[in-house]
DODODO-109309 format. One record per residue (C-alpha): z, y, x; residue in one letter. Coordinates in steps of 0.02 Angstrom, whole numbers, plus 32768, in hexadecimal, padded with zeros to 4 digits. Layout:
ZYXa;...
This chain:
7AB68154822Cm;7B67814281D7n;7BDD80C781F4p;7C01802E8176t;7CB3803E817Ev;7D3080DF81A1s;7DDD80A881D9i;7E5E811E81C7i;7EEE811C822Av;7F7F81908208a;7FF281AB829At;8099820082CDy;810181E58376n;80BB81268380r;806E81388439s;80D880A7845Eg;8089803D83E1y;7FDB808083C6i;7F7980268459l;7F947F928415e;7F5E7FC5835Ca;7EB0801183A2i;7EA37F7B841Ba;7E927F08836Ds;7E2F7F818327i;7DBD7F7083AFs;7DAE7EC283BBn;7D607EBE8313q;7CDF7E288319t;7C887EB58291f;7C357F5082FBk;7BFE7FC9826Ed;7C87803B826Ew;7CDC80DA8290e;7D9F80FE82B0c;7DE581948275l;7E9881A882C3i;7EE7823C8266v;7F80827B82B7d;800382CF8254d;8041834282B8g;80B282DB8335g;8108832383C5t;80F3827F842Bd;8068825E84C4n;7FF381FE8431t;7F588261846Ak;7F6B82508521e;7F7B818E851Ev;7EDE818C84A2l;7E6D81E38504l;7E32815B8583p;7DF4810B84DEi;7DB3819F8478l;7D4581C68527a;7D178100853Bk;7CE980D88487d;7C998169840Ch;7CC581098360r;7D7181428393f;7D8C81F5834Ek;7E318247835Ay;7E5C82D382EEy;7EF4835182C6l;7F3483458209r;7EE4840081C4s;7F71846A8194s;7F11846880CBe;7F6383B180C8y;802083928093q;806C834B8147k;808582A98121g;802F81FD8121l;7FDA82218075p;7FA182CD80B6g;7F6B827E8151a;7F0D81F180F6r;7EC8826E807An;7E7982CE810Ey;7E2082298159g;7DD6820C80B2l;7D8A82B780B2d;7D4F82958163l;7D1F81E6814Ca;7C5D81C3813Dk;7C4A80F0813Dg;7C21809A8085d;7CC78045808By;7D87809580C6i;7E12803180F7i;7EB080708139f;7F19804481D5f;7FCB80528207d;7FE2808C82C9d;8069800D82DFd;800B7F5D8296d;7F967EE882CEi;7EDC7ECC827Av;7EAF7E208279h;7DF57E1282E9p;7D8A7DD88254q;7DE87E6881C7n;7D487ED281ABl;7CCF7E4181C4e;7D237DE1812Df;7D327E7580B7c;7C8F7EAF80E2v;7C327E1480C4k;7C887E088018e;7C6E7EB37FD3l;7B9F7EA7800Ee;7B957E077FA7s;7C127E3B7F13n;7BB87ED87EEEt;7C1B7EE47E3Fd;7CC07EFB7E9Ai;7D127F877EE0s;7D907F5C7F62f;7DB17EB77FB1c;7E7F7E8A7FD8r;7ECB7E188053y;7F5A7DC7808Bi;7FD47E328111s;80587DDE8166n;80EE7E3981B3v;81377E178282f;81C47E5282F6k;81CD7E8B839Eg;812B7E5383F5a;80937E0C839Ff;80797D5783E3d;7FB77D8983ECg;7F7D7CD7836Ar;7EEC7CE7830Bf;7EBE7C738270d;7DED7C7C8290y;7DCF7C0C8209a;7D3D7C3E819Bn;7D6F7BDE8112e;7DDE7C3A8098y;7E047C377FD8a;7DDD7CC87F59t;7E137D0F7EBFf;7DD57DAC7E5Dy;7E477E3F7E30i;7E5C7EC37DA7d;7EAB7F227D23y;7EF77E997CDCr;7F597E727D70d;7FA47F147D73l;80517EC27D3Fg;80527E4F7DCBk;80117ED57E45i;80897F567DFCi;81307ED57E23k;80E57EAB7ED9n;80AC7E037E92e;800E7E287ECAl;80247E9A7F64q;7F997F277F67i;7FE07F887FFFi;7F8E8010807Fs;7F647FAF8102c;7F157F0780A9a;7E877F45804Cv;7DD47F8C8064m;7D917FEF7FD6w;7CDB80387FBDr;7CEF80EF7FD9k;7CB681247F29g;7D7480D67EEFc;7DAE816A7F47f;7D2C82017EEEe;7DAD82377E72n;7E4881DD7EC2n;7EC4821F7F4Er;7F6E82017F93f;800282697F3Fq;802182D57FC2e;80C182FA7F87s;80FD823D7F9Bl;814781FA8030m;815D813F8004y;80FF80D67F9Ba;806481447F96e;7FE780C97FA7e;802180607F1Bw;801880E77EA1e;7F69810D7ED2l;7F3A80547EDAy;7F7F80517E1At;7F2780EA7DEBr;7E74809E7E41i;7E967FE87DF2i;7EBB80297D49s;7E2D80917D30s;7DA97FEE7D22g;7DA57FB97DE2c;7D7D7F0B7E0Ck;7DA07EB57EB1g;7DB27E097F17i;7E357DBA7F78s;7E2A7D608010i;7EB87CF0801Fe;7EBD7D0180DEk;7F457D688153t;7ECA7DEB8195l;7F557E6881CBy;80087E7A8224f;80647EF181F9g;80E77F248290r;81A57F188231k;82217F9F8291h;82A18022824Cp;823F80B08265d;81AE808281F7s;819680C48132n;81D9802380EDt;826E80228167g;82B580BF812Be;829A80928084f;83017FF3808Fy;8384805980F4n;839680CE8058n;834F816B80AFd;835C81DB800Cs;82A482268035v;825481748027r;82BA81487F84k;82A681FF7F1Ea;81E881D07F60s;81EA81227F0Ey;824381777E6Ba;81B681F17E5Bd;8128816F7E8Fa;816380F87DE8i;816D818F7D83q;80A181AF7DB1l;806C80F57D7Ev;80E080FD7CEFv;8062818F7CBEa;7FC3815D7CEBt;7FEA80A67C98l;8020810E7C01h;7F9181727BECq;7F1B80EE7C0Ar;7F6080787B85g;7F997FFC7C04l;80577FF17BDEv;80997F5B7BA7s;815E7F297B9Cn;815A7EBA7C2Ad;814A7F5C7CA0i;81B37FC77C33i;823B7F3C7C4Er;820A7F2B7CFFy;82217FD77D28f;82BF7FFE7CACt;83197F767D1Dq;82DD7FCF7DD8i;8329806B7D76s;83DC80167D9Al;83C7804D7E32k;838781067E32f;83FA813B7DBDk;843181DC7E31s;836881FC7E15y;837681F57D4Dd;82E1817E7D60l;82F5811A7CC2f;830481C97C60a;826A820D7CA4r;821781617C84i;824C81787BCAl;820C82277BB2d;817081F37C26t;814181787B95l;815581DD7B12d;819781607A99l;81CA817679E7n;8286817779B4f;82A180C2799Df;823A80787A35e;82A980F57A9Ek;833780B17A59l;83107FEF7A6Ck;82DD80257B26w;8390808A7B3Aq;83EF80067B07l;83997F807B5Cf;83C8800A7BFCy;848B80027BC9m;849B7F307BC2q;84257F027C55l;84B67F177CDEp;851A7E8B7C7Ff;84887E2B7C4Br;844C7E337D0Dl;85137DE87D2Df;84F77D657CBBl;844E7D397D0Ey;84A57D327DC1k;852E7CB67D86i;84BD7C667D2Bk;84447C457DD1k;84D37C1B7E4Br;852D7B977DDDl;847C7B527DBCl;84617B497E89q;85227B117E9Cn;84E97A857E1Cs;844B7A5F7E7Fq;84A87A4D7F22i;853279DF7ED3s;84AA79717E98n;
């Protein structure tokens, strides 16, 4: 019989972390799952350290990414999606820790709410050694998510991150990760899925713990890695194209991406956004003027904020 949940773990040279991540999956209170470990062509001894686990627990399966898929996290995850047999899909990273009740709570929500397509939850970060403490309370608040929340999702006010969502498998029938992207690939894909009309539920409970270190994709992005930054600019253009095609672009979203474009001048992001939106002459001129004035407006905003903070301190 097919498992209820397919867990996809893409890995690349993480032999020093992966056993801890795998142990947290083994400790799940919900037991009906398969874990597909997809090696993206690493050169360390990841497979060797996994061999005892693979022999002991056949729910864990190890695969080397097929050459039919592009090298990188998106290609490895797409390969995992094509191998998955479960009704539900969830992505975990090879260096993180999963709350023991993660699968239990997500499956419960998806099976009791047949009209929703995904279950989102809170993810926290940690540095160094994980302290091993979990909140085992069964009570938590929930709220629903749909396309009307796209503005919050795009601006990360409502985070929908790769390892903090369980999806119905059907969400990926016509949706895959863009394999050319090396950063923000999950943000682009999940925006595409939710903007198509998929509705979800959010569990207000921390069920995942991401390890923060400089060798992670996010760490490399914030260290100004050129490949990651170029990928983020590409992902933004793809998101704008999707929202434009579906009639979901708002002035607030354009304003947000215009502001981000200031940090991506070398990637010509603002011009690419305007071209993607296919605006008329006057709308295009309006946003060009806004873009030109934006640095000065942001400068004034910082001064105002600083003055306000100083006033509060003096009082």
